TIVEXMAR-134655 format. One line per 3 residues: number of its first residue (from 1); their letters; for each residue y, x, z of C-alpha. Coordinates in Angstrom, 2 decimals. Layout:
! residues N
NUM> A> Y X Z | ...
END
This chain:
! residues 270
1> MKK> 47.12 -57.36 10.01 | 45.03 -55.92 12.81 | 42.01 -57.68 11.44
4> VFF> 42.57 -56.08 7.99 | 43.01 -52.67 9.60 | 39.76 -52.91 11.57
7> IFL> 37.87 -54.10 8.46 | 39.29 -51.08 6.54 | 38.41 -48.72 9.41
10> SVV> 34.88 -50.15 9.52 | 34.45 -49.60 5.78 | 35.71 -45.95 6.08
13> LFT> 33.39 -45.20 8.99 | 30.42 -46.81 7.21 | 31.20 -44.75 4.09
16> IGC> 31.40 -41.51 6.11 | 28.19 -42.40 7.92 | 26.42 -42.98 4.61
19> EKE> 27.74 -39.68 3.25 | 26.41 -37.88 6.33 | 23.06 -39.51 6.02
22> TLK> 22.96 -38.60 2.30 | 23.84 -35.00 3.11 | 21.22 -34.91 5.86
25> SDK> 18.67 -36.39 3.42 | 19.59 -33.84 0.77 | 19.18 -30.91 3.22
28> LEL> 15.84 -32.33 4.35 | 14.68 -32.62 0.75 | 15.82 -29.10 -0.05
31> KQI> 13.98 -27.80 2.98 | 10.86 -29.63 1.91 | 11.14 -28.22 -1.64
34> ELK> 11.54 -24.73 -0.16 | 8.44 -25.24 2.01 | 6.49 -26.29 -1.04
37> KPE> 7.38 -23.07 -2.91 | 4.26 -20.98 -3.24 | 4.38 -17.66 -1.34
40> LSE> 3.86 -14.50 -3.38 | 0.45 -12.93 -3.28 | 0.24 -9.26 -2.24
43> LEL> -0.29 -8.37 -5.92 | 2.79 -10.33 -7.07 | 4.79 -8.77 -4.19
46> IEL> 3.87 -5.23 -5.15 | 4.43 -5.87 -8.86 | 7.89 -7.36 -8.05
49> KVE> 8.69 -4.41 -5.83 | 7.72 -1.90 -8.59 | 9.99 -3.88 -10.97
52> ELG> 12.86 -4.00 -8.49 | 12.72 -0.25 -7.80 | 12.54 0.53 -11.51
55> IKD> 9.72 3.01 -11.04 | 7.08 1.61 -13.41 | 7.72 4.16 -16.10
58> LYN> 8.93 6.91 -13.77 | 5.69 7.07 -11.84 | 3.26 6.26 -14.67
61> IET> 2.34 9.96 -14.83 | 1.07 11.05 -18.24 | -2.12 12.41 -16.73
64> VIH> -3.07 9.02 -15.20 | -5.81 7.27 -17.13 | -5.29 3.49 -16.87
67> NPN> -7.87 0.85 -16.59 | -6.75 -2.31 -18.37 | -9.41 -4.29 -16.45
70> NIY> -7.86 -3.37 -13.04 | -4.98 -5.68 -12.28 | -3.91 -3.59 -9.26
73> ESF> -2.46 -0.54 -11.14 | 0.99 -1.32 -9.56 | -0.40 -0.28 -6.17
76> GIL> -1.03 3.23 -7.61 | 2.57 3.39 -8.91 | 4.12 2.40 -5.62
79> HNY> 1.78 4.76 -3.77 | 3.02 7.74 -5.86 | 6.66 6.71 -5.38
82> GLD> 5.99 6.52 -1.66 | 4.46 10.01 -1.60 | 7.55 11.36 -3.36
85> MIT> 9.93 9.68 -0.87 | 7.93 10.76 2.26 | 7.69 14.32 0.97
88> KKM> 11.49 14.43 0.59 | 12.01 12.87 4.01 | 9.73 15.39 5.65
91> EGI> 11.45 18.48 4.04 | 12.49 20.99 6.56 | 10.11 19.78 9.26
94> NLT> 8.00 22.77 10.31 | 4.71 22.86 12.18 | 6.44 23.04 15.54
97> DFS> 8.36 19.86 14.86 | 5.65 17.98 12.97 | 3.82 15.20 14.81
100> KEV> 2.18 11.87 14.12 | 5.24 10.18 15.66 | 7.60 11.94 13.24
103> LCN> 5.47 10.86 10.21 | 5.16 7.27 11.51 | 8.99 7.15 11.94
106> KLY> 9.49 8.36 8.35 | 6.96 5.85 6.94 | 8.60 3.04 8.93
109> EFS> 12.03 4.15 7.71 | 10.73 4.11 4.10 | 9.11 0.67 4.52
112> REI> 12.45 -0.77 5.62 | 14.33 0.87 2.80 | 12.14 -0.87 0.20
115> NLE> 11.93 -4.16 2.14 | 8.23 -3.94 2.74 | 8.58 -3.44 6.44
118> IPK> 5.44 -2.63 8.40 | 5.64 -2.63 12.24 | 5.80 0.89 13.68
121> SLL> 3.14 -0.14 16.17 | 0.64 -0.64 13.29 | 1.48 2.72 11.76
124> EKM> 0.87 4.41 15.07 | -2.68 2.95 15.19 | -3.62 4.85 11.99
127> PFE> -5.57 8.12 12.57 | -3.03 10.40 10.79 | -3.97 13.14 13.28
130> KPF> -7.51 13.47 11.94 | -6.86 16.29 9.40 | -5.48 18.45 12.23
133> EES> -8.56 17.82 14.38 | -11.33 18.13 11.74 | -11.78 20.59 8.88
136> DIL> -13.43 17.97 6.63 | -12.30 14.37 7.23 | -14.62 13.20 4.49
139> SET> -17.79 14.58 6.05 | -20.64 12.24 7.07 | -19.91 12.95 10.75
142> SLN> -16.20 12.11 10.35 | -16.85 8.90 8.36 | -19.45 7.79 10.96
145> SLV> -16.93 8.28 13.77 | -14.47 6.05 11.86 | -17.21 3.38 11.62
148> TDG> -17.99 3.80 15.36 | -14.27 3.47 16.24 | -14.01 0.35 14.12
151> FLN> -11.69 1.63 11.43 | -14.28 1.24 8.65 | -17.32 -0.92 8.14
154> NKE> -20.53 0.39 6.57 | -19.80 -1.01 3.16 | -16.40 0.58 3.14
157> KNF> -17.83 3.87 4.34 | -20.52 3.78 1.58 | -17.72 3.12 -1.03
160> IVK> -15.77 6.20 0.20 | -19.04 8.22 -0.04 | -19.43 7.01 -3.66
163> LRT> -15.94 8.16 -4.54 | -16.44 11.47 -2.76 | -19.65 12.08 -4.70
166> VAE> -17.87 11.32 -7.93 | -15.16 13.82 -6.97 | -17.76 16.47 -6.12
169> QSI> -19.54 16.01 -9.44 | -16.43 15.88 -11.65 | -15.33 19.08 -13.44
172> SLK> -11.79 17.96 -14.33 | -9.08 15.42 -13.43 | -9.83 13.50 -16.56
175> EFQ> -13.57 13.24 -15.81 | -12.85 12.13 -12.27 | -10.57 9.34 -13.37
178> NNV> -12.96 8.13 -16.03 | -15.80 8.10 -13.43 | -13.64 6.15 -11.06
181> ISI> -12.85 3.62 -13.81 | -16.64 3.23 -14.30 | -16.87 2.39 -10.58
184> ENG> -14.05 -0.11 -10.94 | -15.79 -1.89 -13.81 | -18.95 -1.94 -11.69
187> VLA> -17.05 -3.58 -8.84 | -15.70 -6.22 -11.23 | -19.26 -7.04 -12.47
190> DNS> -20.79 -7.08 -8.96 | -21.25 -10.78 -8.02 | -22.55 -9.82 -4.55
193> LTK> -19.02 -8.74 -3.52 | -16.57 -11.18 -2.13 | -13.06 -11.66 -3.70
196> DEK> -11.51 -9.68 -0.75 | -13.97 -6.85 -1.15 | -13.34 -6.58 -4.86
199> EKF> -9.56 -6.51 -4.28 | -9.96 -3.85 -1.63 | -12.14 -1.60 -3.75
202> LIT> -10.06 -2.00 -6.93 | -6.81 -1.22 -5.11 | -8.47 1.84 -3.45
205> CAI> -9.69 3.07 -6.85 | -6.28 2.58 -8.56 | -4.62 4.55 -5.74
208> SRY> -7.24 7.33 -6.04 | -6.56 7.75 -9.78 | -2.81 7.83 -9.34
211> SAA> -2.96 10.08 -6.30 | -5.20 12.68 -8.10 | -2.74 12.81 -10.98
214> YWE> 0.22 13.07 -8.61 | -1.13 16.03 -6.55 | -2.47 17.79 -9.67
217> SQN> 1.14 17.93 -10.87 | 2.48 19.42 -7.62 | 2.92 23.10 -6.74
220> LNS> 0.67 23.45 -3.69 | 0.00 26.64 -1.83 | -3.76 26.77 -2.36
223> SKP> -6.32 29.34 -3.56 | -8.34 26.63 -5.34 | -7.49 25.02 -8.71
226> LWL> -4.93 22.27 -8.22 | -7.23 19.56 -9.60 | -9.86 20.32 -7.01
229> DAL> -7.37 19.82 -4.13 | -6.06 16.76 -5.91 | -9.45 15.09 -5.93
232> FFA> -9.83 15.80 -2.23 | -6.49 14.19 -1.52 | -7.39 11.21 -3.73
235> ISD> -10.45 10.43 -1.68 | -8.50 10.95 1.53 | -6.00 8.40 0.13
238> AMG> -8.91 6.01 -0.46 | -10.03 6.40 3.13 | -6.45 6.10 4.49
241> GMI> -6.04 2.95 2.38 | -9.19 1.33 3.77 | -8.07 2.06 7.31
244> GLF> -4.55 0.81 6.57 | -5.97 -2.38 5.14 | -7.98 -3.03 8.34
247> IGG> -4.92 -2.37 10.49 | -2.14 -3.96 8.40 | -3.49 -5.74 5.34
250> PIG> -2.58 -4.75 1.72 | 0.84 -3.46 2.79 | -0.97 -1.39 5.47
253> LIF> -3.22 -0.06 2.77 | -0.22 1.36 0.83 | 1.23 3.10 3.94
256> GSI> -2.13 4.25 5.29 | -2.98 5.97 2.03 | 0.48 7.59 1.70
259> GLS> 0.38 8.87 5.28 | -3.12 10.38 5.21 | -2.53 11.86 1.80
262> YVC> 0.63 13.60 2.98 | -1.01 14.96 6.12 | -3.93 16.39 4.17
265> AYV> -1.53 18.17 1.81 | 0.57 19.38 4.73 | -2.43 20.87 6.52
268> LTL> -3.58 22.56 3.32 | -0.24 24.42 3.00 | -0.18 25.72 6.56
END
């Protein structure tokens, strides 16, 4: 009888052991499958975020001229949504209370709310204080200082200058956007540019078009025509995006462009 019992107990323990091994094996296989899942590219991540937030139609402003050849339009949509959210978060903050730290806190808060968190330490490295220190942050002197400080390289600086020239020569928002699209198509056709450089310049251009349309639709306290200020903000966005990319990659580009754009508009209304 004891022999039968021990045989039965052995069978039970063996069965349990096999089930544990099978479970362990299944978990290991599941983990391996998860590890094999391809990570989302920055483009896919931003497109997914625009879809999740339900802002594709809401922030596709009628005055934005789209470029079907530029696959990074979603960056412009998320940028304009971010501008709206930061503007609302900064309501009621006067000049006495305004600081780079306050802006970085609001940008960080917003990044967490949309699950695109960027470390606050990276936001604090961005030169959001520049519009308070210099009357023209797009001047040759200012751009050269950004190159000297390591925020921009010469190729990026020259691209900002090209966008600035287009803005200066444009006589309307529509003309500016069409000229930017011509630049984008030139970027796509330029085989001397690396894949990363093309991505950087195309995202920057998309944000510039969307930003110009966004600010042109706002009621700013300015003596100049709204579209003129809007073009200035659009190029400031481009510069902020380039700096943000250097500091925090494509996600940094989004928040760098939003931050510098907001500060430029804030300074204008003082």
